[in-house]
N, CA and C of each residue as an Amber inpcrd file, in Angstrom:
protein
   612
 -19.0840000 -14.3670000 -14.5900000 -18.6690000 -13.0070000 -14.2370000
 -17.2190000 -12.7820000 -14.6620000 -16.9790000 -11.6970000 -15.3540000
 -15.6060000 -11.3500000 -15.7230000 -14.8560000 -10.9230000 -14.4730000
 -13.5840000 -11.2590000 -14.4250000 -12.7650000 -10.8560000 -13.2760000
 -11.4490000 -10.2900000 -13.7700000 -11.2530000  -9.0170000 -13.4750000
  -9.9940000  -8.3630000 -13.8200000  -8.9880000  -8.5410000 -12.6880000
  -7.7170000  -8.3420000 -13.0000000  -6.6730000  -8.4440000 -11.9880000
  -5.4100000  -7.7430000 -12.4190000  -4.3940000  -7.8310000 -11.5780000
  -3.1190000  -7.1560000 -11.8240000  -1.9620000  -8.1560000 -11.8370000
  -1.0170000  -7.9260000 -12.7180000   0.2590000  -8.6350000 -12.7040000
   1.2970000  -7.6810000 -12.1510000   2.0560000  -8.1380000 -11.1600000
   3.0520000  -7.3070000 -10.4800000   4.4170000  -7.9590000 -10.6490000
   5.3000000  -7.2920000 -11.3640000   6.6410000  -7.8300000 -11.6040000
   7.6020000  -7.2400000 -10.5810000   7.7820000  -7.9530000  -9.4790000
   8.6420000  -7.4620000  -8.4040000  10.1230000  -7.4670000  -8.7990000
  10.4590000  -8.2170000  -9.8340000  11.8470000  -8.2450000 -10.2900000
  12.2150000  -6.9560000 -11.0150000  11.2090000  -6.1960000 -11.4770000
  11.4490000  -4.9270000 -12.1680000  11.2430000  -3.7170000 -11.2680000
  10.3660000  -3.8380000 -10.2680000   9.9850000  -2.6850000  -9.4450000
  11.1740000  -2.1380000  -8.6690000  11.3830000  -0.8220000  -8.7790000
  12.4770000  -0.1480000  -8.0770000  11.9860000   0.6770000  -6.8900000
  10.6760000   0.6370000  -6.6340000  10.1330000   1.4020000  -5.5110000
  10.0550000   2.8850000  -5.7750000   9.9460000   3.2900000  -7.0330000
   9.9720000   4.7260000  -7.3650000   8.6850000   5.4430000  -6.9800000
   7.6010000   4.6940000  -6.7850000   6.3030000   5.2310000  -6.3540000
   5.5800000   6.0600000  -7.4270000   5.9930000   5.9580000  -8.6730000
   5.2860000   6.6760000  -9.7360000   3.8370000   6.2020000  -9.8310000
   3.6050000   4.8990000  -9.6910000   2.2390000   4.3580000  -9.7360000
   1.3980000   4.9450000  -8.6070000   1.9810000   5.0470000  -7.4390000
   1.2890000   5.5770000  -6.2620000   0.9220000   7.0430000  -6.4630000
   1.8730000   7.8140000  -6.9920000   1.6480000   9.2490000  -7.1800000
   0.6630000   9.5300000  -8.3050000   0.7080000   8.7300000  -9.3650000
  -0.2370000   8.9380000 -10.4630000  -1.6580000   8.6600000  -9.9960000
  -1.8110000   7.6580000  -9.1290000  -3.1110000   7.3520000  -8.5510000
  -3.5970000   8.5020000  -7.6770000  -2.7150000   9.0200000  -6.8350000
  -3.0740000  10.1400000  -5.9600000  -3.5360000  11.3390000  -6.7790000
  -2.8050000  11.6070000  -7.8710000  -3.1380000  12.7500000  -8.7150000
  -4.4740000  12.5230000  -9.4230000  -4.6740000  11.3390000  -9.9500000
  -5.9050000  11.0300000 -10.6880000  -7.1330000  11.0530000  -9.7870000
  -6.9680000  10.5710000  -8.5530000  -8.0890000  10.5020000  -7.6060000
  -8.1480000  11.7070000  -6.6640000  -7.1740000  12.6220000  -6.8130000
  -7.1230000  13.8250000  -5.9720000  -7.1380000  13.4690000  -4.4840000
  -6.2070000  12.5880000  -4.0970000  -6.1600000  12.0960000  -2.7250000
  -5.3500000  13.0150000  -1.8220000  -5.7760000  13.0980000  -0.5710000
  -5.0880000  13.9220000   0.4140000  -3.7670000  13.2850000   0.8410000
  -2.9530000  14.0670000   1.5180000  -1.7060000  13.5650000   2.0870000
  -2.0420000  12.4430000   3.0670000  -1.3030000  11.3550000   2.9890000
  -1.5260000  10.2340000   3.8900000  -2.5070000   9.2030000   3.3700000
  -3.1930000   9.4990000   2.2640000  -4.1230000   8.5380000   1.6650000
  -3.5060000   8.0100000   0.3820000  -3.2750000   6.7200000   0.3310000
  -2.6730000   6.0900000  -0.8460000  -3.4340000   4.8220000  -1.1820000
  -4.0980000   4.8080000  -2.3230000  -4.8070000   3.6040000  -2.7350000
  -3.8240000   2.5350000  -3.2120000  -2.7560000   2.9510000  -3.8570000
  -1.6830000   2.0220000  -4.2240000  -0.4790000   2.3560000  -3.3610000
   0.0980000   1.3070000  -2.7600000   1.1930000   1.5220000  -1.8230000
   2.3800000   0.6350000  -2.2010000   3.5760000   1.1400000  -1.9090000
   4.8050000   0.4000000  -2.2250000   5.3780000  -0.1930000  -0.9560000
   5.4110000  -1.5130000  -0.9080000   5.9920000  -2.2240000   0.2270000
   7.4790000  -2.4560000  -0.0360000   8.3090000  -2.0970000   0.9370000
   9.7310000  -2.4400000   0.8690000  10.0170000  -3.4850000   1.9420000
  10.4170000  -4.6580000   1.5110000  10.7190000  -5.7380000   2.4420000
  12.2250000  -5.9610000   2.4440000  12.8090000  -5.9590000   3.6340000
  14.2740000  -6.0210000   3.7230000  14.7160000  -6.9030000   4.8800000
  15.9390000  -7.3800000   4.7860000  16.4890000  -8.2200000   5.8390000
  17.9740000  -8.4570000   5.6210000  18.5230000  -9.3460000   6.4360000
  19.9430000  -9.6690000   6.3200000  20.8020000  -8.8760000   7.2950000
  22.0880000  -9.1910000   7.2910000  22.9980000  -8.5550000   8.2440000
  24.4400000  -8.7600000   7.8000000  25.3400000  -8.1480000   8.5390000
  26.7780000  -8.3990000   8.3480000  27.1800000  -9.5420000   9.2730000
  27.8970000 -10.4960000   8.7400000  28.2580000 -11.6950000   9.4880000
  29.7770000 -11.8470000   9.5160000  30.3350000 -12.0760000  10.7280000
  31.7750000 -12.2750000  10.8530000  32.1500000 -13.6560000  10.3230000
  33.1270000 -13.6850000   9.4300000  33.5760000 -14.9380000   8.8200000
  35.0990000 -14.9830000   8.9230000  35.5770000 -15.5280000  10.0520000
  37.0180000 -15.5260000  10.3030000  37.4990000 -14.1210000  10.5920000
  38.4570000 -13.6480000   9.8050000  38.9840000 -12.2990000   9.9860000
  38.2660000 -11.2640000   9.1270000  37.2500000 -11.6890000   8.4220000
  36.5230000 -10.7600000   7.5470000  35.0260000 -10.7820000   7.8750000
  34.3280000  -9.8940000   7.2160000  32.8780000  -9.8480000   7.3490000
  32.2420000 -10.0320000   5.9750000  31.1460000 -10.7340000   5.9500000
  30.3670000 -10.8510000   4.7330000  28.9150000 -10.4720000   5.0530000
  28.1640000 -10.1540000   4.0420000  26.7820000  -9.7190000   4.2860000
  25.8080000 -10.5100000   3.4220000  24.5980000 -10.6480000   3.9640000
  23.5240000 -11.2960000   3.2230000  22.2870000 -10.3880000   3.1750000
  22.5540000  -9.0770000   3.0790000  21.4930000  -8.0780000   3.0730000
  20.6830000  -8.1770000   1.7790000  19.3790000  -8.0060000   1.8870000
  18.5090000  -8.0310000   0.7130000  17.3310000  -7.0830000   0.9060000
  16.7210000  -6.7100000  -0.1770000  15.4730000  -5.9400000  -0.1370000
  14.7810000  -6.0630000  -1.4920000  13.4750000  -5.8460000  -1.4730000
  12.7210000  -5.8210000  -2.7260000  11.4270000  -5.0450000  -2.5080000
  10.7810000  -4.6970000  -3.6170000   9.5910000  -3.8510000  -3.5670000
   8.3770000  -4.5510000  -4.1680000   7.2100000  -4.1760000  -3.6530000
   5.9350000  -4.6740000  -4.1650000   4.9600000  -3.5110000  -4.2840000
   4.3230000  -3.3840000  -5.4240000   3.2950000  -2.3610000  -5.6260000
   1.9360000  -3.0120000  -5.4130000   1.2540000  -2.6170000  -4.3280000
   0.0080000  -3.2820000  -3.9330000  -1.1170000  -2.2680000  -3.7370000
  -2.2790000  -2.5730000  -4.2980000  -3.4880000  -1.7760000  -4.0670000
  -4.5800000  -2.7490000  -3.6230000  -5.8330000  -2.4400000  -3.9070000
  -6.8860000  -3.4300000  -3.6790000  -6.6850000  -4.5460000  -4.6890000
  -6.8250000  -5.7780000  -4.2430000  -6.6100000  -6.9270000  -5.1150000
  -7.9090000  -7.5030000  -5.6590000  -9.0330000  -6.8510000  -5.3810000
 -10.3340000  -7.2280000  -5.9240000 -10.5460000  -8.7420000  -5.8350000
 -10.4330000  -9.1990000  -4.5890000 -10.3870000 -10.6310000  -4.2670000
 -11.6590000 -11.3900000  -4.6630000 -11.4900000 -12.6920000  -4.8650000
 -12.6400000 -13.5580000  -5.1130000 -13.5040000 -13.6860000  -3.8650000
 -12.8590000 -13.6710000  -2.7050000 -13.5680000 -13.7670000  -1.4230000
 -13.1710000 -12.5860000  -0.5400000 -13.5710000 -11.3810000  -0.9270000
 -13.1390000 -10.1760000  -0.2010000 -13.6410000 -10.1360000   1.2330000
 -12.7140000  -9.9750000   2.1590000 -13.0880000  -9.9100000   3.5770000
 -13.8950000  -8.6600000   3.8780000 -13.6530000  -7.5900000   3.1160000
 -14.3270000  -6.3150000   3.3700000 -15.8220000  -6.3880000   3.1310000
 -16.2440000  -7.0810000   2.0630000 -17.6770000  -7.1520000   1.7540000
 -18.4380000  -8.0070000   2.7600000 -17.7420000  -8.9920000   3.3330000
 -18.3990000  -9.9150000   4.2670000 -18.8010000  -9.2310000   5.5740000
 -18.0730000  -8.1870000   5.9610000 -18.3360000  -7.5400000   7.2510000
 -19.0800000  -6.2160000   7.1140000 -19.3010000  -5.7570000   5.8950000
 -19.9610000  -4.4590000   5.6990000 -21.4410000  -4.5600000   6.0550000
 -21.9030000  -3.8280000   7.0830000 -23.3020000  -3.9530000   7.5240000
 -24.3020000  -3.2320000   6.6200000 -23.8220000  -2.3070000   5.8050000
 -24.7370000  -1.5130000   4.9850000 -24.8270000  -1.9930000   3.5380000
 -23.8970000  -2.8710000   3.1470000 -23.8620000  -3.3100000   1.7580000
 -23.1460000  -2.3450000   0.8410000 -22.5510000  -1.3090000   1.4180000
 -21.8460000  -0.3140000   0.6130000 -20.6330000  -0.9210000  -0.0870000
 -19.9340000  -1.7900000   0.6190000 -18.7710000  -2.4510000   0.0310000
 -19.2760000  -3.6700000  -0.7250000 -19.0790000  -3.6830000  -2.0200000
 -19.6460000  -4.7660000  -2.8190000 -18.7650000  -5.0750000  -4.0320000
 -19.0120000  -6.2230000  -4.6120000 -18.2470000  -6.6850000  -5.7700000
 -19.1160000  -6.5350000  -7.0160000 -18.6010000  -5.8100000  -7.9960000
 -19.3280000  -5.5900000  -9.2350000 -19.2880000  -6.8210000 -10.1390000
 -20.0800000  -6.7920000 -11.1940000 -20.1270000  -7.9050000 -12.1300000
 -18.8110000  -8.0780000 -12.8870000 -18.0260000  -7.0070000 -12.9810000
 -16.7150000  -7.1140000 -13.6370000 -15.6180000  -7.5190000 -12.6530000
 -16.0030000  -7.7990000 -11.4080000 -15.0510000  -8.2820000 -10.4150000
 -14.4200000  -7.2200000  -9.5460000 -14.6000000  -5.9490000  -9.8990000
 -14.0280000  -4.8900000  -9.0710000 -14.7860000  -4.7840000  -7.7450000
 -14.0430000  -4.6300000  -6.6650000 -14.6390000  -4.4050000  -5.3490000
 -14.6240000  -2.9130000  -5.0900000 -15.7970000  -2.3250000  -4.9280000
 -15.8780000  -0.8810000  -4.7280000 -16.7900000  -0.5640000  -3.5470000
 -16.7280000   0.6980000  -3.1050000 -17.5820000   1.1440000  -2.0130000
 -18.5630000   2.1850000  -2.5510000 -19.8360000   1.9870000  -2.2520000
 -20.8540000   2.9780000  -2.5950000 -20.8060000   4.0530000  -1.5150000
 -20.2160000   5.1800000  -1.8440000 -19.9790000   6.2240000  -0.8460000
 -21.2680000   6.8720000  -0.3600000 -22.3490000   6.7190000  -1.1150000
 -23.6330000   7.2660000  -0.6750000 -24.3100000   6.3740000   0.3630000
 -23.8760000   5.1140000   0.4390000 -24.4780000   4.1460000   1.3610000
 -23.5960000   3.8980000   2.5900000 -22.2810000   4.0570000   2.4320000
 -21.3200000   3.7720000   3.5030000 -21.5950000   4.6100000   4.7490000
 -21.5540000   3.9630000   5.9220000 -21.7940000   4.6490000   7.1900000
 -20.5030000   4.9340000   7.9520000 -19.3580000   4.5270000   7.3750000
 -18.0720000   4.8430000   7.9900000 -17.7540000   4.0700000   9.2460000
 -18.2440000   2.8490000   9.3650000 -18.0180000   2.0670000  10.5870000
 -16.6030000   1.4870000  10.6780000 -15.8900000   1.4450000   9.5590000
 -14.5020000   0.9710000   9.4760000 -14.3350000  -0.5370000   9.6420000
 -15.4320000  -1.2880000   9.6330000 -15.3080000  -2.7380000   9.7420000
 -14.4890000  -3.3110000   8.5820000 -14.6890000  -2.7670000   7.3860000
 -13.9570000  -3.2490000   6.2130000 -12.4630000  -3.0050000   6.3550000
 -12.1150000  -1.8670000   6.9110000 -10.7060000  -1.5320000   7.1280000
 -10.0520000  -2.5290000   8.0820000 -10.7920000  -2.9060000   9.1100000
 -10.2620000  -3.8610000  10.0800000 -10.1670000  -5.2690000   9.5050000
 -11.0560000  -5.6050000   8.5740000 -11.1090000  -6.9580000   8.0330000
 -10.1060000  -7.2120000   6.9160000  -9.8160000  -6.2030000   6.1120000
  -8.9740000  -6.4000000   4.9240000  -7.5180000  -6.6430000   5.3080000
  -6.9390000  -7.7790000   4.9220000  -5.5440000  -8.0630000   5.2720000
  -4.5350000  -7.2590000   4.4540000  -5.0200000  -6.5540000   3.4380000
  -4.1350000  -5.7490000   2.5910000  -4.2400000  -4.2530000   2.8680000
  -5.1430000  -3.8750000   3.7710000  -5.2800000  -2.4650000   4.1310000
  -5.8400000  -1.6020000   3.0210000  -6.6540000  -2.1740000   2.1450000
  -7.1620000  -1.4110000   0.9970000  -8.1950000  -0.3440000   1.3720000
  -9.2400000  -0.6580000   2.1460000 -10.2050000   0.3870000   2.5090000
  -9.5740000   1.4090000   3.4560000  -9.8300000   2.6840000   3.1830000
  -9.2580000   3.7520000   4.0150000 -10.3430000   4.7720000   4.3580000
 -10.3530000   5.1660000   5.6080000 -11.3750000   6.1060000   6.0810000
 -11.0040000   7.5280000   5.7030000 -11.9800000   8.2500000   5.1770000
 -11.7890000   9.6570000   4.8240000 -12.4850000  10.5190000   5.8650000
 -11.6910000  11.1950000   6.6680000 -12.2380000  12.0040000   7.7670000
 -13.1680000  13.0970000   7.2500000 -12.7760000  13.7440000   6.1700000
 -13.5630000  14.8520000   5.6350000 -14.9120000  14.3740000   5.1030000
 -14.8960000  13.2370000   4.4050000 -16.1350000  12.7120000   3.8370000
 -16.9650000  11.9370000   4.8670000 -16.2860000  11.3870000   5.8680000
 -16.9850000  10.6330000   6.9020000 -17.3550000   9.2230000   6.4930000
 -16.6600000   8.6850000   5.5060000 -16.9270000   7.3110000   5.0810000
 -15.6660000   6.7000000   4.4850000 -15.7660000   5.4340000   4.0980000
 -14.6210000   4.7110000   3.5720000 -14.3960000   5.0270000   2.0970000
 -13.1300000   4.9210000   1.6850000 -12.7520000   5.0570000   0.2810000
 -11.7290000   3.9690000  -0.0170000 -11.4850000   3.6940000  -1.3010000
 -10.5110000   2.6690000  -1.6640000 -10.2410000   2.6880000  -3.1650000
  -9.2600000   1.9120000  -3.5590000  -8.9880000   1.6740000  -4.9720000
 -10.2130000   1.0160000  -5.6030000 -10.6500000   1.5560000  -6.7340000
 -11.7960000   0.9650000  -7.4340000 -11.3840000   0.3450000  -8.7670000
 -10.0610000   0.1690000  -8.9460000  -9.5710000  -0.4320000 -10.1790000
  -9.7080000   0.4830000 -11.3810000 -10.0310000   1.7610000 -11.1310000
 -10.2940000   2.7080000 -12.2260000 -11.3440000   2.1230000 -13.1770000
 -12.4100000   1.5680000 -12.5980000 -13.4040000   0.8580000 -13.4160000
 -14.0350000   1.7370000 -14.4910000 -14.1060000   3.0420000 -14.2370000
 -14.6640000   3.9290000 -15.2540000 -13.7270000   4.0360000 -16.4580000
 -12.4160000   4.1060000 -16.1980000 -11.4400000   4.1060000 -17.2810000
 -11.4820000   2.7780000 -18.0440000 -11.5460000   1.6850000 -17.2820000
 -11.5830000   0.3590000 -17.9020000 -12.8180000   0.2270000 -18.7900000
 -13.9380000   0.7860000 -18.3430000 -15.1610000   0.7450000 -19.1280000
 -15.0460000   1.5080000 -20.4390000 -14.0700000   2.4350000 -20.5010000
 -13.8280000   3.2090000 -21.7180000 -12.7230000   2.5930000 -22.5780000
 -12.2680000   1.3910000 -22.1600000 -11.2200000   0.7270000 -22.9210000
  -9.8180000   1.1440000 -22.5380000  -9.6780000   1.8770000 -21.4170000
  -8.3740000   2.3290000 -20.9320000  -7.9130000   1.4330000 -19.7950000
  -6.6460000   1.4990000 -19.4520000  -6.1280000   0.7290000 -18.3280000
  -6.0900000   1.6040000 -17.0800000  -6.0300000   1.0060000 -15.8960000
  -5.9140000   1.8010000 -14.6590000  -4.7190000   2.7490000 -14.7400000
  -4.8600000   3.9100000 -14.1500000  -3.8570000   4.9640000 -14.2750000
  -2.4950000   4.5220000 -13.7590000  -2.4670000   3.6790000 -12.7330000
  -1.2030000   3.2340000 -12.1460000  -0.4030000   2.3780000 -13.1260000
  -1.0960000   1.5690000 -13.9080000  -0.4300000   0.6410000 -14.8210000
   0.3160000   1.3920000 -15.9120000  -0.3640000   2.3430000 -16.5330000
   0.2570000   3.0900000 -17.6200000   1.3700000   4.0120000 -17.1810000
   1.3940000   4.3560000 -15.8850000   2.3990000   5.3090000 -15.4090000
   3.7280000   4.6640000 -15.0390000   3.7550000   3.3450000 -14.8590000
   4.9790000   2.6790000 -14.3970000   6.0800000   2.7910000 -15.4460000
   7.1920000   3.4520000 -15.1220000   8.2550000   3.6440000 -16.1220000
   8.9850000   2.3610000 -16.4940000   8.9240000   1.3500000 -15.6370000
   9.6120000   0.0900000 -15.9120000   8.6530000  -1.0100000 -16.3600000
   7.3700000  -0.6470000 -16.5520000   6.3530000  -1.6030000 -16.9870000
   6.3060000  -2.8280000 -16.0710000   6.3320000  -2.5500000 -14.7690000
   6.2800000  -3.6230000 -13.7770000   4.8530000  -4.0000000 -13.4260000
   3.8790000  -3.2550000 -13.9480000   2.4650000  -3.5490000 -13.7030000
   1.7650000  -3.8400000 -15.0210000   0.8500000  -4.8010000 -14.9650000
   0.0250000  -5.1160000 -16.1300000  -1.3790000  -5.4010000 -15.6360000
  -2.3610000  -5.0990000 -16.4650000  -3.7620000  -5.2470000 -16.0760000
  -4.5170000  -5.9940000 -17.1640000  -5.5000000  -6.7950000 -16.7460000
  -6.3400000  -7.4830000 -17.7110000  -7.1780000  -8.5390000 -17.0370000
  -7.9250000  -9.3060000 -17.8010000  -8.6680000 -10.4310000 -17.2200000
  -7.6940000 -11.3600000 -16.5050000  -8.0030000 -11.7050000 -15.2690000
  -7.0480000 -12.4710000 -14.4540000  -6.7560000 -13.8350000 -15.0650000
  -7.7150000 -14.4170000 -15.7520000  -7.4790000 -15.7190000 -16.3830000
  -6.3810000 -15.6150000 -17.4380000  -6.3740000 -14.5160000 -18.1860000
  -5.3470000 -14.3080000 -19.2060000  -3.9880000 -14.0450000 -18.5690000
  -3.9760000 -13.2780000 -17.4930000  -2.7120000 -12.9870000 -16.8100000
  -2.1210000 -14.2600000 -16.2100000  -2.9640000 -15.1030000 -15.6490000
  -2.4780000 -16.3590000 -15.0570000  -1.9810000 -17.3270000 -16.1260000
  -2.6400000 -17.3260000 -17.2740000  -2.1890000 -18.1820000 -18.3670000
  -0.8310000 -17.7200000 -18.8880000  -0.6190000 -16.4240000 -18.8470000
   0.6140000 -15.8300000 -19.3680000   1.7590000 -15.8850000 -18.3680000
   1.4610000 -15.6550000 -17.0730000   2.5120000 -15.4850000 -16.0730000
   2.5000000 -16.5090000 -14.9310000   1.5100000 -17.3660000 -14.8690000
   1.4300000 -18.2980000 -13.7470000   0.4150000 -17.8390000 -12.7190000
   0.4190000 -18.4840000 -11.5710000  -0.6270000 -18.2230000 -10.5690000
  -0.1030000 -17.7300000  -9.2200000   1.1860000 -17.5010000  -9.0810000
   1.7140000 -17.1290000  -7.7660000   1.1650000 -15.7830000  -7.2860000
   0.6610000 -15.7710000  -6.0590000   0.1890000 -14.5390000  -5.4270000
   0.7180000 -14.4320000  -4.0070000   1.7720000 -15.1950000  -3.7030000
   2.3100000 -15.2300000  -2.3480000   3.7520000 -14.7590000  -2.2880000
   4.0150000 -13.8500000  -1.3610000   5.3650000 -13.3640000  -1.0840000
   5.2930000 -12.5110000   0.1860000   6.3440000 -12.5240000   0.9750000
   6.3910000 -11.6560000   2.1620000   6.5080000 -10.2040000   1.6930000
   5.8460000  -9.2580000   2.3860000   5.1400000  -9.4070000   3.6610000
   3.6290000  -9.5900000   3.5190000   3.1650000 -10.0300000   2.3700000
   1.7270000 -10.2030000   2.1670000   1.2080000 -11.4260000   2.9220000
  -0.0870000 -11.4220000   3.2590000  -0.6900000 -12.6080000   3.8900000
  -0.8620000 -13.7140000   2.8560000  -1.1630000 -14.9030000   3.3030000
  -1.3940000 -16.0120000   2.3930000  -2.5500000 -15.7020000   1.4480000
  -2.3620000 -16.0530000   0.1890000  -3.4110000 -15.8030000  -0.8040000
  -4.6490000 -16.6610000  -0.5580000  -4.5270000 -17.6800000   0.2760000
  -5.6720000 -18.5310000   0.5870000  -6.7260000 -17.7930000   1.4160000
  -6.3240000 -16.7010000   2.0620000  -7.2250000 -15.9690000   2.9530000
  -8.3930000 -15.3380000   2.2010000  -8.0980000 -14.6070000   1.1190000
  -9.1630000 -13.9040000   0.3840000  -9.1370000 -14.1780000  -1.1230000
  -8.1650000 -14.9780000  -1.5720000  -8.0260000 -15.2990000  -2.9990000
  -7.9240000 -14.0330000  -3.8590000  -6.8390000 -13.2810000  -3.6900000
  -6.6570000 -12.0280000  -4.4350000  -6.4550000 -12.2690000  -5.9260000
  -6.9130000 -11.3480000  -6.7290000  -6.7540000 -11.4560000  -8.1760000
  -5.5090000 -10.7050000  -8.6260000  -4.3760000 -11.2610000  -8.2180000
  -3.0690000 -10.7450000  -8.5990000  -2.1660000 -11.9180000  -8.9820000
  -1.1930000 -11.6170000  -9.8030000  -0.1240000 -12.5600000 -10.1170000
   1.1880000 -11.8220000  -9.8520000   2.0710000 -12.4530000  -9.0900000
   3.3200000 -11.7970000  -8.7080000   4.5110000 -12.5470000  -9.2900000
   5.3410000 -11.8270000 -10.0430000   6.6300000 -12.3850000 -10.4500000
   7.6200000 -12.0390000  -9.3510000   8.2370000 -13.0330000  -8.7890000
   9.0850000 -12.8200000  -7.6220000  10.4040000 -12.1600000  -7.9720000
  10.8370000 -11.2950000  -7.0890000  12.1810000 -10.7500000  -7.1240000
  13.1570000 -11.8600000  -6.7440000  14.3940000 -11.7920000  -7.1780000
  15.3530000 -12.8570000  -6.8510000  15.6220000 -12.9570000  -5.3580000
  15.2900000 -11.8850000  -4.6120000  15.4760000 -11.9020000  -3.1530000
  14.1950000 -12.2450000  -2.4000000  13.1570000 -12.6190000  -3.1050000
  11.8380000 -12.8210000  -2.4910000  11.8610000 -13.8570000  -1.3720000
  11.0310000 -13.6040000  -0.3680000  10.8680000 -14.5100000   0.7540000
   9.4170000 -14.9680000   0.8350000   9.1570000 -16.1420000   1.4090000
   7.7790000 -16.6480000   1.5050000   6.9300000 -15.8330000   2.4750000
   5.6220000 -16.0160000   2.4070000   4.7010000 -15.2110000   3.2070000
   4.9290000 -15.3380000   4.7080000   5.4130000 -16.4740000   5.1620000
   5.6210000 -16.6790000   6.6040000   7.0590000 -16.3970000   7.0270000
   7.7840000 -15.6570000   6.2040000   9.2020000 -15.3900000   6.4820000
   9.4040000 -14.6080000   7.7810000  10.4500000 -14.9800000   8.5070000
  10.7960000 -14.2970000   9.7550000  12.1750000 -13.6480000   9.6840000
  12.8190000 -13.7110000   8.5360000  14.1910000 -13.1780000   8.4280000
  14.2060000 -11.7090000   8.0670000  13.1020000 -11.1970000   7.5220000
  13.0740000  -9.8000000   7.1070000  11.9900000  -9.0110000   7.8220000
  11.7970000  -7.7950000   7.3910000  10.7910000  -6.9160000   8.0060000
  10.3160000  -5.8940000   6.9770000   9.1480000  -5.3170000   7.2240000
   8.6420000  -4.2370000   6.3980000   9.4350000  -2.9910000   6.7410000
  10.2000000  -2.4950000   5.7760000  11.1340000  -1.3900000   6.0470000
  10.4740000  -0.0250000   6.0280000   9.2710000   0.0870000   5.5170000
   8.5940000   1.3940000   5.4280000   7.1550000   1.3280000   5.9460000
   6.9560000   0.8960000   7.2010000   5.5930000   0.6910000   7.7200000
   4.7320000   1.9510000   7.7300000   5.3320000   3.1240000   7.8910000
   4.5510000   4.3600000   7.9390000   4.0550000   4.7750000   6.5680000
   4.5790000   4.1720000   5.5260000   4.1800000   4.5270000   4.1640000
   3.0730000   3.6330000   3.6270000   2.7900000   2.5310000   4.3170000
   1.7830000   1.6130000   3.8100000   0.6230000   1.4660000   4.8020000
């Protein structure tokens, strides 16, 4: 089975949200619904050092959507089979089958499935599989002005960039085996970090 994935260069990402907005526009998403979300992780403080103060403040950004995991938690709990993994590796929801129970939303550690009140069922990032089938890349990738996102077969991305998929505030990659590769920002902290916090929780 082919498996696509994303490369995320956190050292380039400025948190501009162009990827998020291009996705919203392409998918015609309502206010408050974001398939791709920008995490801002920040920490540090001002520290008294004798008669002066010094600071160790830091922050960095991560552009995260559905990671189309090898072991997706969402598909395991879906009672209707609506949430499923395609042969190309994309995890999508069959909106005609979904009953809107929200089990997938509760199970996913990345918050990818989102309930649509108007439709009465779950929705999520589908990797723009229809565009990919036409030889195009996902809309979010092409829109990034700093080229911090890349898309392709995950095996090729890992050969090119390595295998790291762990950084705060994301959960351990061992949980669902996400198909992402992350280039760390110079301020990056490990997944179990306690020195920082998610600075924009209402946005993700």
